[in-house]
C-alpha positions as CSV (number, residue, x, y, z in Angstrom):
1,X,16.7,-57.7,27.4
2,X,14.7,-56.6,24.4
3,X,11.1,-57.5,24.3
4,X,10.0,-59.6,21.3
5,X,6.7,-58.0,20.5
6,X,4.3,-57.6,17.6
7,X,2.4,-54.3,17.2
8,X,-1.3,-54.9,16.5
9,X,-3.3,-52.1,15.0
10,X,-6.9,-51.7,13.7
11,X,-8.2,-54.6,15.8
12,X,-11.6,-54.9,17.4
13,X,-14.0,-57.5,18.5
14,X,-17.8,-58.0,18.9
15,X,-19.7,-59.2,21.9
16,X,-23.2,-60.7,21.6
17,X,-25.4,-58.9,24.2
18,X,-28.9,-60.0,22.9
19,X,-29.1,-63.3,21.2
20,X,-32.8,-63.1,20.6
21,X,-32.5,-59.8,18.7
22,X,-29.1,-60.5,17.4
23,X,-27.7,-57.4,18.9
24,X,-23.9,-57.0,19.2
25,X,-21.5,-54.6,20.7
26,X,-18.4,-53.6,18.7
27,X,-15.6,-53.1,21.2
28,X,-12.2,-51.5,20.2
29,X,-9.1,-52.0,22.3
30,X,-8.4,-49.1,24.6
31,X,-5.5,-47.0,23.2
32,X,-3.7,-44.2,25.0
33,X,-2.4,-41.1,23.2
34,X,1.0,-42.1,24.3
35,X,0.6,-45.4,22.5
36,X,-0.4,-44.0,19.1
37,X,2.7,-43.3,17.0
38,X,2.9,-41.1,14.0
39,X,5.1,-41.8,11.0
40,X,7.7,-39.4,12.3
41,X,8.1,-41.4,15.5
42,X,6.2,-38.9,17.7
43,X,3.2,-40.0,19.7
44,X,-0.2,-38.3,19.5
45,X,0.4,-37.0,23.0
46,X,3.6,-35.3,21.9
47,X,1.9,-33.8,18.9
48,X,-1.5,-32.9,20.2
49,X,-1.3,-33.2,23.9
50,X,-0.9,-29.5,24.6
51,X,-4.2,-28.5,22.8
52,X,-7.0,-28.2,25.3
53,X,-9.7,-27.0,22.9
54,X,-10.7,-24.9,19.9
55,X,-12.2,-21.4,20.0
56,X,-13.5,-18.7,17.6
57,X,-12.9,-16.0,20.2
58,X,-10.3,-13.7,18.8
59,X,-9.7,-12.2,22.3
60,X,-8.6,-15.6,23.7
61,X,-5.0,-15.5,24.8
62,X,-4.8,-19.0,26.2
63,X,-1.7,-20.7,24.6
64,X,-3.3,-24.2,24.8
65,X,-6.5,-23.2,22.9
66,X,-6.4,-23.6,19.1
67,X,-8.1,-21.2,16.7
68,X,-11.0,-22.4,14.7
69,X,-11.4,-22.0,10.9
70,X,-14.0,-19.2,11.6
71,X,-11.5,-17.3,13.8
72,X,-8.8,-17.6,11.1
73,X,-11.2,-16.4,8.4
74,X,-12.0,-13.4,10.6
75,X,-8.3,-12.6,11.1
76,X,-7.8,-12.8,7.4
77,X,-10.7,-10.4,6.8
78,X,-9.4,-8.0,9.5
79,X,-5.9,-8.1,7.9
80,X,-7.3,-7.4,4.4
81,X,-9.3,-4.5,5.7
82,X,-6.2,-3.1,7.4
83,X,-4.2,-3.4,4.2
84,X,-6.9,-1.7,2.2
85,X,-7.0,1.1,4.7
86,X,-3.2,1.5,4.5
87,X,-3.4,1.5,0.7
88,X,-6.0,4.2,0.7
89,X,-3.8,6.3,3.0
90,X,-0.8,5.8,0.7
91,X,-2.8,6.8,-2.3
92,X,-3.7,10.0,-0.4
93,X,0.0,10.7,-0.3
94,X,0.3,10.6,-4.0
95,X,1.6,7.1,-4.6
96,X,-0.6,4.2,-5.8
97,X,0.5,0.7,-4.6
98,X,0.4,-2.1,-7.1
99,X,-1.9,-4.1,-4.8
100,X,-2.8,-4.4,-1.1
101,X,-0.2,-7.0,-0.5
102,X,2.2,-6.1,2.3
103,X,5.2,-6.2,0.0
104,X,3.6,-3.8,-2.5
105,X,2.5,-1.5,0.4
106,X,6.0,-1.5,1.7
107,X,7.4,-0.5,-1.7
108,X,4.9,2.3,-2.0
109,X,5.8,3.6,1.5
110,X,9.4,3.6,0.5
111,X,8.5,5.7,-2.6
112,X,6.8,8.2,-0.3
113,X,9.9,8.4,1.9
114,X,12.0,8.8,-1.2
115,X,10.1,11.8,-2.3
116,X,11.5,13.8,0.6
117,X,10.3,17.2,1.7
118,X,9.2,20.0,-0.7
119,X,10.7,23.4,0.0
120,X,9.7,26.5,-1.9
121,X,12.8,28.2,-3.1
122,X,11.5,30.8,-5.7
123,X,8.4,32.5,-7.1
124,X,7.8,34.4,-10.3
125,X,4.9,36.0,-12.1
126,X,4.4,35.9,-15.9
127,X,1.9,37.3,-18.3
128,X,1.0,35.2,-21.3
129,X,-1.1,35.8,-24.4
130,X,0.0,32.9,-26.5
131,X,-2.6,30.1,-26.8
132,X,-1.2,26.5,-26.9
133,X,2.3,27.6,-27.8
134,X,3.8,29.0,-24.6
135,X,5.9,31.8,-23.3
136,X,9.4,31.2,-21.9
137,X,10.2,32.4,-18.5
138,X,13.6,32.3,-16.7
139,X,13.9,32.1,-13.0
140,X,17.1,32.4,-11.0
141,X,17.5,29.8,-8.2
142,X,20.8,31.2,-6.9
143,X,19.1,32.1,-3.6
144,X,19.1,28.3,-2.9
145,X,22.4,27.4,-1.3
146,X,22.8,24.1,-3.1
147,X,21.7,25.3,-6.6
148,X,24.9,24.0,-8.2
149,X,24.0,20.4,-7.1
150,X,20.4,20.5,-8.4
151,X,19.1,18.7,-11.4
152,X,15.8,19.0,-13.2
153,X,14.6,15.9,-11.3
154,X,14.9,17.7,-8.0
155,X,12.6,20.5,-9.1
156,X,8.8,20.8,-9.0
157,X,6.9,23.8,-10.4
158,X,3.4,24.9,-9.5
159,X,1.6,27.2,-11.9
160,X,-1.6,29.1,-10.8
161,X,-3.7,31.5,-12.7
162,X,-4.1,34.7,-10.6
163,X,-6.7,36.4,-12.8
164,X,-9.4,34.7,-14.9
165,X,-10.8,37.7,-16.7
166,X,-9.5,41.0,-17.8
167,X,-12.0,43.8,-18.5
168,X,-14.8,42.1,-20.4
169,X,-12.8,39.2,-21.8
170,X,-13.5,35.8,-20.2
171,X,-11.3,32.7,-20.4
172,X,-12.0,29.1,-19.8
173,X,-9.6,26.1,-19.6
174,X,-6.3,25.7,-17.8
175,X,-2.8,27.0,-17.8
176,X,0.3,24.9,-17.1
177,X,4.0,24.5,-17.4
178,X,4.6,22.1,-20.3
179,X,8.4,22.1,-20.5
180,X,11.2,23.2,-18.3
181,X,15.0,22.9,-18.1
182,X,17.7,23.8,-15.6
183,X,21.2,25.1,-16.0
184,X,23.0,24.3,-12.7
185,X,26.1,26.3,-13.7
186,X,24.3,29.6,-13.5
187,X,21.3,28.5,-11.4
188,X,18.8,29.4,-14.2
189,X,15.5,27.6,-14.5
190,X,13.7,28.0,-17.8
191,X,10.0,27.2,-18.1
192,X,7.5,27.3,-20.9
193,X,4.1,28.4,-19.7
194,X,1.3,27.1,-22.0
195,X,-2.0,29.1,-21.9
196,X,-4.3,26.3,-23.0
197,X,-7.5,28.4,-22.9
198,X,-10.0,29.7,-25.4
199,X,-11.3,33.3,-25.5
200,X,-15.0,33.5,-25.3
201,X,-15.5,37.2,-26.4
202,X,-13.4,40.2,-27.4
203,X,-9.7,40.4,-28.3
204,X,-6.8,38.5,-26.9
205,X,-5.9,39.7,-23.4
206,X,-3.0,38.6,-21.2
207,X,-3.5,36.2,-18.3
208,X,-1.4,36.7,-15.2
209,X,0.3,33.6,-13.8
210,X,2.0,32.9,-10.5
211,X,4.8,30.3,-10.5
212,X,6.2,28.6,-7.4
213,X,9.3,26.6,-7.6
214,X,10.0,23.8,-5.1
215,X,13.0,21.6,-4.5
216,X,12.8,18.0,-3.2
217,X,15.1,17.7,-0.2
């Protein structure tokens, strides 16, 4: 048989304990956690009964202890520090993440992986006397087994100056490869070496350059 009942909430009563001083006690009805019902129908015992305390100790592994706001803030700081450390390591690999967010870090890591491995497949030496114009140099890449499948995007070129002075003529500045193209049909790489330097004294003298060609595998 169903019980005909009325649920009473928010009730309390007062008891006079000192009439002379008009001192009262306010007494609330005793309520058990199992009697307090949330709007979703669950009781306070069902929702909160398994929590036995709150801690700021990050080493606590007790499943019934909740983390405090201080602990959560520390976890957030630790996580941010870790992300920044990972970001710095990624930058050290030549890729700059958009931010320290995990998704941006993952994208940057994928870019590092996509770079593949650099393998040196050819070297060459060139002497240039042209300033800010450049000398063309052709390099055969036929020694690389897959030269027919290469494109210019697969090739990286390193240019190093092997002598800075010749006789009494000194040079300052830098030398670089400004343009390059690749003909896969005959395996010929053509580079333009720009001698972006200024002569300090004397007449124009050639500068010896060492070229290294790498393929991204």
